[in-house]
C-alpha positions as CSV (number, residue, x, y, z in Angstrom):
1,X,-5.0,81.0,5.3
2,X,-7.8,80.7,2.8
3,X,-10.2,77.8,2.4
4,X,-9.0,77.1,-1.1
5,X,-5.4,76.7,0.2
6,X,-6.5,74.3,3.0
7,X,-8.5,72.2,0.5
8,X,-5.6,72.1,-1.9
9,X,-3.1,71.0,0.8
10,X,-5.6,68.3,2.0
11,X,-6.1,67.1,-1.5
12,X,-2.4,66.9,-2.2
13,X,-1.8,65.0,1.0
14,X,-4.6,62.5,0.2
15,X,-3.3,61.9,-3.3
16,X,0.2,61.3,-2.0
17,X,-1.1,58.8,0.6
18,X,-3.1,57.1,-2.1
19,X,-0.2,56.8,-4.5
20,X,2.1,55.5,-1.8
21,X,-0.4,52.9,-0.7
22,X,-0.9,51.7,-4.3
23,X,2.8,51.6,-4.8
24,X,3.4,49.5,-1.7
25,X,0.6,47.2,-2.6
26,X,2.0,46.7,-6.1
27,X,5.5,45.9,-4.7
28,X,4.0,43.5,-2.2
29,X,2.0,41.6,-4.9
30,X,5.0,41.5,-7.2
31,X,7.3,40.2,-4.4
32,X,4.7,37.6,-3.4
33,X,4.4,36.3,-7.0
34,X,8.2,36.1,-7.4
35,X,8.6,33.7,-4.4
36,X,8.4,30.1,-5.6
37,X,5.8,28.0,-3.8
38,X,7.1,25.7,-1.0
39,X,7.0,22.0,-2.1
40,X,6.8,19.1,0.2
41,X,9.6,16.6,0.4
42,X,8.9,13.4,-1.5
43,X,7.6,10.7,0.7
44,X,9.6,7.5,1.0
45,X,8.5,4.8,-1.4
46,X,6.5,2.0,0.3
47,X,7.7,-1.5,-0.2
48,X,5.8,-3.6,-2.8
49,X,6.1,-6.7,-0.7
50,X,3.1,-7.4,1.6
51,X,3.4,-10.0,4.3
52,X,0.8,-12.8,4.1
53,X,-2.0,-12.7,6.6
54,X,-1.8,-16.4,7.3
55,X,0.1,-19.4,6.1
56,X,-1.9,-21.9,3.9
57,X,-2.4,-25.1,5.8
58,X,-3.8,-28.2,4.0
59,X,-7.1,-29.4,5.5
60,X,-7.6,-26.4,7.7
61,X,-8.3,-23.7,5.1
62,X,-11.9,-23.3,4.1
63,X,-13.6,-20.8,2.0
64,X,-12.2,-18.7,-0.9
65,X,-8.5,-19.6,-1.5
66,X,-8.7,-23.0,0.2
67,X,-7.2,-24.6,-2.8
68,X,-3.9,-22.9,-1.9
69,X,-3.5,-25.2,1.0
70,X,-4.1,-28.2,-1.2
71,X,-1.4,-27.1,-3.6
72,X,1.1,-26.7,-0.8
73,X,0.5,-30.3,0.4
74,X,0.5,-32.0,-3.0
75,X,3.7,-33.7,-4.0
């Protein structure tokens, strides 16, 4: 077998391997792009009602918001 024949066979094998690799890579990228992204399920809506931290009491509330206690006790 001549050197030219060995080189030609090696070159053909390398080109075939390269083309197969590029083809598989192309198919993989195309398949990945075709799959829709996974979306998370929507979270349950939180209630808009917030329980009060404390009840207003006339005469006991001091500081910001102390007028609420006065309004509760007024007739």
